[in-house]
C-alpha positions in Angstrom: 44.6 273.5 81.9 46.2 270.5 80.4 45.0 269.7 76.9 44.3 266.0 76.9 41.6 265.7 74.3 40.3 267.2 71.1 37.5 268.9 73.1 40.0 270.5 75.4 42.1 271.7 72.4 39.1 273.3 70.6 38.1 275.1 73.8 41.5 276.7 74.1 41.6 277.6 70.5 38.2 279.4 70.9 39.5 281.2 73.9 42.8 282.1 72.2 41.6 283.2 68.7 37.8 283.3 68.9 37.1 280.5 66.3 34.6 277.9 67.4 35.8 274.6 65.9 32.9 272.7 67.4 30.7 274.1 64.6 32.9 272.3 62.0 32.6 268.7 61.2 34.7 266.9 63.7 36.1 264.2 61.4 37.2 266.6 58.8 38.7 269.1 61.3 40.6 266.4 63.2 42.1 265.2 60.0 43.4 268.6 59.1 44.7 269.3 62.6 46.4 265.9 62.8 48.1 266.6 59.5 49.6 269.8 60.9 50.6 268.0 64.0 52.5 265.4 62.1 54.1 268.0 59.9 55.5 269.7 62.9 56.3 266.4 64.7 53.9 267.1 67.6 52.0 264.0 68.7 49.6 265.3 71.2 47.1 268.1 71.3 48.9 269.5 74.3 52.3 269.7 72.6 50.8 271.1 69.4 48.8 273.8 71.4 52.0 274.9 73.1 53.7 275.2 69.8 51.1 277.5 68.1 50.6 279.5 71.4 54.3 280.3 71.5 55.0 280.8 67.8 53.2 283.3 65.6 54.5 281.6 62.5 53.0 278.3 63.5 49.7 280.0 64.6 49.5 281.7 61.2 50.1 278.3 59.5 47.4 276.7 61.7 44.8 279.4 60.9 45.5 279.4 57.2 45.3 275.6 57.0 42.3 275.5 59.3 40.1 278.0 57.3 40.5 276.0 54.1 41.5 278.8 51.7 40.7 277.3 48.3 39.4 279.6 45.6 39.5 280.2 41.9 38.0 282.5 39.3 34.5 281.5 38.0 34.5 278.1 39.8 31.9 275.9 38.1 31.6 278.3 35.1 28.1 277.0 34.0 26.7 278.3 37.3 28.3 281.7 36.7 26.7 281.8 33.3 23.3 281.2 35.0 24.1 284.1 37.4 25.1 286.4 34.6 22.3 285.6 32.1 19.3 285.0 34.4 19.8 285.9 38.0 21.5 289.2 37.9 19.4 290.8 35.1 16.3 290.1 37.3 17.9 291.5 40.4 18.9 294.7 38.5 15.4 295.2 37.3 14.2 295.2 40.9 16.9 297.3 42.4 18.5 300.6 41.5 21.7 299.7 43.3 22.8 296.0 43.8 24.4 295.0 47.0 26.4 291.7 47.0 28.1 289.9 49.8 30.7 287.3 49.1 31.2 285.5 52.4 34.3 283.3 53.0 36.0 285.1 50.0 39.4 283.7 50.6 42.0 285.3 48.4 39.4 287.3 46.5 38.8 285.3 43.2 35.1 284.9 43.8 34.6 288.6 44.7 36.5 289.8 41.6 34.5 287.3 39.5 31.2 288.7 40.5 32.5 292.3 40.2 33.6 291.8 36.6 30.3 290.3 35.7 28.4 293.2 37.3 30.6 295.8 35.8 29.5 294.5 32.4 25.9 294.8 33.4 25.6 298.0 35.5 27.8 300.7 37.2 25.5 300.9 40.3 26.6 298.1 42.6 28.8 297.4 45.7 30.4 294.1 46.7 31.3 293.3 50.3 33.8 290.4 50.5 34.6 288.9 53.9 36.7 286.1 55.4 37.7 284.9 58.8 41.4 285.0 57.9 43.1 288.4 57.7 46.1 287.0 55.8 44.0 286.0 52.8 42.1 289.2 52.9 45.4 291.1 52.5 46.2 289.0 49.5 42.7 289.7 48.1 43.1 293.5 48.6 46.3 293.3 46.6 44.6 291.5 43.7 47.7 290.0 42.3 47.5 286.5 40.9 49.8 284.0 38.9 49.4 284.0 35.2 47.7 280.6 35.2 44.4 282.5 36.0 44.3 283.2 32.2 42.9 279.6 31.9 39.9 280.5 34.0 39.1 284.1 33.0 37.4 284.9 29.6 40.0 286.6 27.4 38.0 289.8 27.0 37.6 290.2 30.7 41.4 289.5 31.3 42.3 292.1 28.8 39.8 294.7 30.2 40.1 294.3 33.9 43.7 293.1 34.5 47.2 294.4 33.9 50.2 292.0 33.5 53.0 292.8 35.9 56.4 291.3 35.5 56.4 288.0 33.6 54.3 285.7 35.7 51.5 287.8 37.3 48.4 289.7 36.6 46.9 292.5 38.8 43.3 293.4 39.0 42.7 297.0 37.8 41.7 299.8 40.2 38.5 300.1 38.0 37.3 296.8 39.5 39.0 297.1 43.0 37.0 300.3 43.7 33.7 298.3 43.9 34.8 295.9 46.5 35.2 296.3 50.3 37.2 293.5 51.9 36.5 293.0 55.6 37.2 290.4 58.3 34.0 288.5 59.5 33.3 285.2 61.1 30.0 283.9 59.7 29.5 281.7 62.7 29.5 284.5 65.2 29.6 288.0 63.8 26.6 290.1 62.7 25.8 289.8 59.1 25.4 292.7 56.6 21.8 293.9 56.0 19.8 294.5 52.8 21.8 292.3 50.5 20.4 291.5 47.0 22.8 288.6 46.4 24.8 286.5 48.8 27.5 284.1 47.5 28.2 281.4 50.1 29.9 278.6 48.2 32.0 275.7 49.4 31.7 276.7 52.9 28.7 274.8 54.4 30.3 271.4 53.6 32.7 271.9 56.6 29.9 272.8 59.1 27.8 270.7 61.3 24.1 270.5 60.6 23.4 272.7 63.6 25.9 275.3 62.3 24.4 275.1 58.8 20.9 275.8 60.1 22.1 278.9 62.0 23.9 280.3 59.0 21.0 279.8 56.5 18.6 281.6 58.9 21.1 284.5 59.3 21.5 284.6 55.5 17.7 284.8 55.1 17.6 287.8 57.4 20.4 289.4 55.7 18.8 289.3 52.2 16.3 291.8 50.8 12.9 290.4 49.8 13.4 288.7 46.5 17.1 288.5 47.2 19.2 285.4 46.1 21.5 283.0 47.7 24.1 281.3 45.5 25.6 278.1 46.9 28.3 275.6 45.9 28.0 272.6 43.7 27.9 270.2 46.7 25.7 272.4 48.9 22.2 272.1 47.6 19.7 272.8 50.4 17.6 269.8 50.8 14.6 271.6 52.5 15.0 275.3 51.5 11.4 276.1 52.4 12.3 275.4 56.1 14.4 278.6 55.9 12.1 280.6 53.7 13.9 280.0 50.4 12.4 279.1 47.1 14.7 277.2 44.6 14.8 279.1 41.3 17.7 277.4 39.5 20.1 274.7 40.5 22.3 276.2 43.4 20.2 279.5 43.5 17.6 280.2 46.1 15.3 283.3 46.4 14.1 284.8 49.7 10.3 284.7 49.6 
């Protein structure tokens, strides 16, 4: 098959690596792919596909850039304060053991953020953290970050849950790592975990088509326990949450009714 269009290209990518790019917004995805093509001096989808098919290095570069791995500790801190002070205490009252799913966890900052908060509230919880990209999952499992994270993490948490290694890095302590299970999962096609009390799905939906968003919201609803909560990103408020069975309880937080 000769790749002569974007549609041909994404069909081959799905066949090659199992990622369905048709569920991502076309304009944004084309811009990202074209940027990679220009960087590698490939000026057709055919030539670029041949490059990534024949070179693992370039395939890894493509997958890493494609999956938009941007993360940080306590991103939008006011929302994390609401989670800590209002949402989690209510969930803990309802459940003896809290199950959290951080989907599209990237390099682990989000998963470690929720784990540190929960560790200050209870010792009966488990966090599942998933991503489509095995490379970033490996980084997340190591839990080693540059020292600039100290600007994002409260000083008491940094002191309690991290160890400084060498001069410019911090490593998450085993005390926190033991609560998290990092696994590969594609939220567009793979089965979701069951019986979750909190699902954190932030800064993911903005890249999906409306059809893909609807599918994901329905699957998230089924994945939550009754009374469970979905935590979304700052630009991802659900316009008609009732359509999916959700009740807005705070800005960016939705409860399964």
